[in-house]
N, CA, C and O atoms as a CHARMM CRD file, in Angstrom:
* protein
*
  156
    1    1 MET  N    -81.65100  61.18100 -84.00800 PROA 1      0.00000
    2    1 MET  CA   -82.26600  60.99900 -82.71100 PROA 1      0.00000
    3    1 MET  C    -83.19900  62.15100 -82.37100 PROA 1      0.00000
    4    1 MET  O    -84.11700  61.97700 -81.56900 PROA 1      0.00000
    5    2 SER  N    -82.98900  63.31900 -82.95800 PROA 2      0.00000
    6    2 SER  CA   -83.81500  64.46400 -82.60500 PROA 2      0.00000
    7    2 SER  C    -85.24900  64.31600 -83.09700 PROA 2      0.00000
    8    2 SER  O    -86.13300  65.01500 -82.60300 PROA 2      0.00000
    9    3 ALA  N    -85.50600  63.43500 -84.04700 PROA 3      0.00000
   10    3 ALA  CA   -86.85400  63.26000 -84.58600 PROA 3      0.00000
   11    3 ALA  C    -87.54400  62.03100 -84.00500 PROA 3      0.00000
   12    3 ALA  O    -88.43200  61.46500 -84.64300 PROA 3      0.00000
   13    4 ILE  N    -87.15400  61.61700 -82.82100 PROA 4      0.00000
   14    4 ILE  CA   -87.68400  60.39500 -82.22200 PROA 4      0.00000
   15    4 ILE  C    -89.19700  60.47000 -81.98800 PROA 4      0.00000
   16    4 ILE  O    -89.87000  59.43900 -81.99300 PROA 4      0.00000
   17    5 PHE  N    -89.73800  61.67100 -81.78300 PROA 5      0.00000
   18    5 PHE  CA   -91.17200  61.82700 -81.54300 PROA 5      0.00000
   19    5 PHE  C    -91.90000  62.37600 -82.77000 PROA 5      0.00000
   20    5 PHE  O    -93.06000  62.77300 -82.66900 PROA 5      0.00000
   21    6 GLU  N    -91.24700  62.40300 -83.90300 PROA 6      0.00000
   22    6 GLU  CA   -91.85200  62.94500 -85.11600 PROA 6      0.00000
   23    6 GLU  C    -93.13300  62.19600 -85.44900 PROA 6      0.00000
   24    6 GLU  O    -93.14800  60.96700 -85.50900 PROA 6      0.00000
   25    7 GLY  N    -94.21100  62.95200 -85.66700 PROA 7      0.00000
   26    7 GLY  CA   -95.49900  62.36100 -85.99200 PROA 7      0.00000
   27    7 GLY  C    -96.29500  61.89900 -84.78500 PROA 7      0.00000
   28    7 GLY  O    -97.40000  61.37900 -84.94000 PROA 7      0.00000
   29    8 LYS  N    -95.76200  62.07700 -83.60100 PROA 8      0.00000
   30    8 LYS  CA   -96.45300  61.67600 -82.37300 PROA 8      0.00000
   31    8 LYS  C    -97.13000  62.89100 -81.74600 PROA 8      0.00000
   32    8 LYS  O    -96.69800  64.02500 -81.94900 PROA 8      0.00000
   33    9 SER  N    -98.19000  62.64400 -80.98600 PROA 9      0.00000
   34    9 SER  CA   -98.87200  63.69700 -80.23700 PROA 9      0.00000
   35    9 SER  C    -98.62100  63.48700 -78.75400 PROA 9      0.00000
   36    9 SER  O    -98.66400  62.36200 -78.25600 PROA 9      0.00000
   37   10 VAL  N    -98.35800  64.58600 -78.05600 PROA 10     0.00000
   38   10 VAL  CA   -98.03500  64.53000 -76.63500 PROA 10     0.00000
   39   10 VAL  C    -98.91000  65.53100 -75.88900 PROA 10     0.00000
   40   10 VAL  O    -99.07100  66.66800 -76.33000 PROA 10     0.00000
   41   11 LEU  N    -99.47400  65.10900 -74.76000 PROA 11     0.00000
   42   11 LEU  CA  -100.22100  66.00000 -73.87700 PROA 11     0.00000
   43   11 LEU  C    -99.38500  66.21400 -72.62600 PROA 11     0.00000
   44   11 LEU  O    -99.03700  65.25800 -71.93200 PROA 11     0.00000
   45   12 VAL  N    -99.06600  67.46700 -72.34100 PROA 12     0.00000
   46   12 VAL  CA   -98.28900  67.79900 -71.14800 PROA 12     0.00000
   47   12 VAL  C    -99.19300  68.57900 -70.20600 PROA 12     0.00000
   48   12 VAL  O    -99.66900  69.66000 -70.55100 PROA 12     0.00000
   49   13 THR  N    -99.43100  68.03500 -69.01700 PROA 13     0.00000
   50   13 THR  CA  -100.20400  68.75900 -68.01100 PROA 13     0.00000
   51   13 THR  C    -99.23400  69.50800 -67.11000 PROA 13     0.00000
   52   13 THR  O    -98.11900  69.05000 -66.86300 PROA 13     0.00000
   53   14 GLY  N    -99.66600  70.65300 -66.62500 PROA 14     0.00000
   54   14 GLY  CA   -98.77800  71.47400 -65.80200 PROA 14     0.00000
   55   14 GLY  C    -97.68300  72.11300 -66.63200 PROA 14     0.00000
   56   14 GLY  O    -96.58600  72.35900 -66.13100 PROA 14     0.00000
   57   15 GLY  N    -97.97100  72.38400 -67.89600 PROA 15     0.00000
   58   15 GLY  CA   -96.95300  72.89200 -68.80600 PROA 15     0.00000
   59   15 GLY  C    -96.77600  74.39000 -68.81600 PROA 15     0.00000
   60   15 GLY  O    -96.05000  74.92100 -69.65700 PROA 15     0.00000
   61   16 GLY  N    -97.42700  75.08700 -67.89600 PROA 16     0.00000
   62   16 GLY  CA   -97.31000  76.53900 -67.86200 PROA 16     0.00000
   63   16 GLY  C    -95.96800  77.03300 -67.35700 PROA 16     0.00000
   64   16 GLY  O    -95.53100  78.12500 -67.72000 PROA 16     0.00000
   65   17 SER  N    -95.31600  76.24700 -66.53100 PROA 17     0.00000
   66   17 SER  CA   -94.02900  76.66800 -65.98000 PROA 17     0.00000
   67   17 SER  C    -93.26600  75.45500 -65.45000 PROA 17     0.00000
   68   17 SER  O    -93.79700  74.34500 -65.38900 PROA 17     0.00000
   69   18 GLY  N    -92.04200  75.68600 -65.08000 PROA 18     0.00000
   70   18 GLY  CA   -91.23100  74.65200 -64.43800 PROA 18     0.00000
   71   18 GLY  C    -90.93900  73.44100 -65.30500 PROA 18     0.00000
   72   18 GLY  O    -90.66600  73.55600 -66.50000 PROA 18     0.00000
   73   19 ILE  N    -91.00500  72.27200 -64.66900 PROA 19     0.00000
   74   19 ILE  CA   -90.66800  71.01600 -65.34200 PROA 19     0.00000
   75   19 ILE  C    -91.63000  70.72900 -66.49400 PROA 19     0.00000
   76   19 ILE  O    -91.20700  70.24000 -67.54100 PROA 19     0.00000
   77   20 GLY  N    -92.91400  71.02600 -66.31400 PROA 20     0.00000
   78   20 GLY  CA   -93.88500  70.79600 -67.38200 PROA 20     0.00000
   79   20 GLY  C    -93.56200  71.59100 -68.62800 PROA 20     0.00000
   80   20 GLY  O    -93.65800  71.07800 -69.74300 PROA 20     0.00000
   81   21 ARG  N    -93.17800  72.85000 -68.44100 PROA 21     0.00000
   82   21 ARG  CA   -92.81500  73.69700 -69.58300 PROA 21     0.00000
   83   21 ARG  C    -91.56100  73.16100 -70.26800 PROA 21     0.00000
   84   21 ARG  O    -91.49600  73.09500 -71.49500 PROA 21     0.00000
   85   22 ALA  N    -90.58500  72.78700 -69.47900 PROA 22     0.00000
   86   22 ALA  CA   -89.34700  72.23300 -70.03700 PROA 22     0.00000
   87   22 ALA  C    -89.62300  70.94600 -70.81100 PROA 22     0.00000
   88   22 ALA  O    -89.04300  70.72200 -71.87300 PROA 22     0.00000
   89   23 ALA  N    -90.50700  70.10400 -70.28000 PROA 23     0.00000
   90   23 ALA  CA   -90.85300  68.85900 -70.96900 PROA 23     0.00000
   91   23 ALA  C    -91.54600  69.15300 -72.29400 PROA 23     0.00000
   92   23 ALA  O    -91.23800  68.53000 -73.31000 PROA 23     0.00000
   93   24 ALA  N    -92.48600  70.10600 -72.28600 PROA 24     0.00000
   94   24 ALA  CA   -93.19900  70.46300 -73.51500 PROA 24     0.00000
   95   24 ALA  C    -92.22800  70.96100 -74.58000 PROA 24     0.00000
   96   24 ALA  O    -92.32600  70.57500 -75.74500 PROA 24     0.00000
   97   25 LEU  N    -91.30300  71.80700 -74.18300 PROA 25     0.00000
   98   25 LEU  CA   -90.31100  72.31800 -75.13300 PROA 25     0.00000
   99   25 LEU  C    -89.41300  71.20300 -75.65800 PROA 25     0.00000
  100   25 LEU  O    -89.08100  71.17400 -76.84300 PROA 25     0.00000
  101   26 ALA  N    -89.02400  70.29600 -74.78500 PROA 26     0.00000
  102   26 ALA  CA   -88.16300  69.18300 -75.20300 PROA 26     0.00000
  103   26 ALA  C    -88.87800  68.27700 -76.20400 PROA 26     0.00000
  104   26 ALA  O    -88.28700  67.86600 -77.20200 PROA 26     0.00000
  105   27 PHE  N    -90.15000  67.96500 -75.93900 PROA 27     0.00000
  106   27 PHE  CA   -90.91500  67.15000 -76.88300 PROA 27     0.00000
  107   27 PHE  C    -91.04100  67.86100 -78.23000 PROA 27     0.00000
  108   27 PHE  O    -90.88300  67.23700 -79.28000 PROA 27     0.00000
  109   28 ALA  N    -91.32200  69.15600 -78.20100 PROA 28     0.00000
  110   28 ALA  CA   -91.46900  69.91600 -79.44400 PROA 28     0.00000
  111   28 ALA  C    -90.16600  69.92900 -80.23700 PROA 28     0.00000
  112   28 ALA  O    -90.18400  69.78900 -81.46000 PROA 28     0.00000
  113   29 ARG  N    -89.05700  70.09200 -79.56200 PROA 29     0.00000
  114   29 ARG  CA   -87.75200  70.08600 -80.24400 PROA 29     0.00000
  115   29 ARG  C    -87.46000  68.74900 -80.90400 PROA 29     0.00000
  116   29 ARG  O    -86.70100  68.67700 -81.87000 PROA 29     0.00000
  117   30 ARG  N    -88.06000  67.69800 -80.38400 PROA 30     0.00000
  118   30 ARG  CA   -87.83500  66.35600 -80.92700 PROA 30     0.00000
  119   30 ARG  C    -88.90300  65.94400 -81.93500 PROA 30     0.00000
  120   30 ARG  O    -88.97500  64.77900 -82.32800 PROA 30     0.00000
  121   31 GLY  N    -89.73800  66.90600 -82.35600 PROA 31     0.00000
  122   31 GLY  CA   -90.66300  66.66600 -83.45000 PROA 31     0.00000
  123   31 GLY  C    -92.08600  66.32400 -83.08200 PROA 31     0.00000
  124   31 GLY  O    -92.89000  66.05000 -83.97300 PROA 31     0.00000
  125   32 ALA  N    -92.43500  66.32600 -81.80400 PROA 32     0.00000
  126   32 ALA  CA   -93.79900  65.96900 -81.39400 PROA 32     0.00000
  127   32 ALA  C    -94.76600  67.12700 -81.60300 PROA 32     0.00000
  128   32 ALA  O    -94.37100  68.29300 -81.59800 PROA 32     0.00000
  129   33 HSD  N    -96.03100  66.78900 -81.78400 PROA 33     0.00000
  130   33 HSD  CA   -97.11300  67.77000 -81.75600 PROA 33     0.00000
  131   33 HSD  C    -97.52300  67.86300 -80.29500 PROA 33     0.00000
  132   33 HSD  O    -97.99600  66.88500 -79.71600 PROA 33     0.00000
  133   34 VAL  N    -97.34300  69.03700 -79.69900 PROA 34     0.00000
  134   34 VAL  CA   -97.51700  69.17400 -78.25400 PROA 34     0.00000
  135   34 VAL  C    -98.77800  69.95900 -77.92400 PROA 34     0.00000
  136   34 VAL  O    -99.02600  71.02400 -78.48900 PROA 34     0.00000
  137   35 THR  N    -99.57500  69.41900 -77.00000 PROA 35     0.00000
  138   35 THR  CA  -100.70700  70.12600 -76.41500 PROA 35     0.00000
  139   35 THR  C   -100.37100  70.33800 -74.94900 PROA 35     0.00000
  140   35 THR  O    -99.99500  69.40500 -74.23900 PROA 35     0.00000
  141   36 VAL  N   -100.51300  71.59400 -74.50500 PROA 36     0.00000
  142   36 VAL  CA  -100.13900  71.94100 -73.13500 PROA 36     0.00000
  143   36 VAL  C   -101.37800  72.34700 -72.35800 PROA 36     0.00000
  144   36 VAL  O   -102.18600  73.14800 -72.82900 PROA 36     0.00000
  145   37 ALA  N   -101.52300  71.78500 -71.15400 PROA 37     0.00000
  146   37 ALA  CA  -102.60200  72.17000 -70.24500 PROA 37     0.00000
  147   37 ALA  C   -101.96900  72.73500 -68.98300 PROA 37     0.00000
  148   37 ALA  O   -101.03000  72.16000 -68.43200 PROA 37     0.00000
  149   38 GLY  N   -102.49200  73.86100 -68.53600 PROA 38     0.00000
  150   38 GLY  CA  -101.98400  74.47600 -67.31700 PROA 38     0.00000
  151   38 GLY  C   -102.98700  75.49100 -66.80700 PROA 38     0.00000
  152   38 GLY  O   -104.01800  75.74100 -67.43100 PROA 38     0.00000
  153   39 ARG  N   -102.67000  76.05800 -65.68300 PROA 39     0.00000
  154   39 ARG  CA  -103.59300  77.05100 -65.12000 PROA 39     0.00000
  155   39 ARG  C   -103.50700  78.35700 -65.81100 PROA 39     0.00000
  156   39 ARG  O   -104.22100  79.29400 -65.45300 PROA 39     0.00000
């Protein structure tokens, strides 16, 4: 189950802190290629 996003790309906006950062880390742990946008 940890590789559910393997090979997928994810864009997280507001990923500099808070919920956005937590979401970006969670996607990365599950195998996604993560792009983060924030201030």
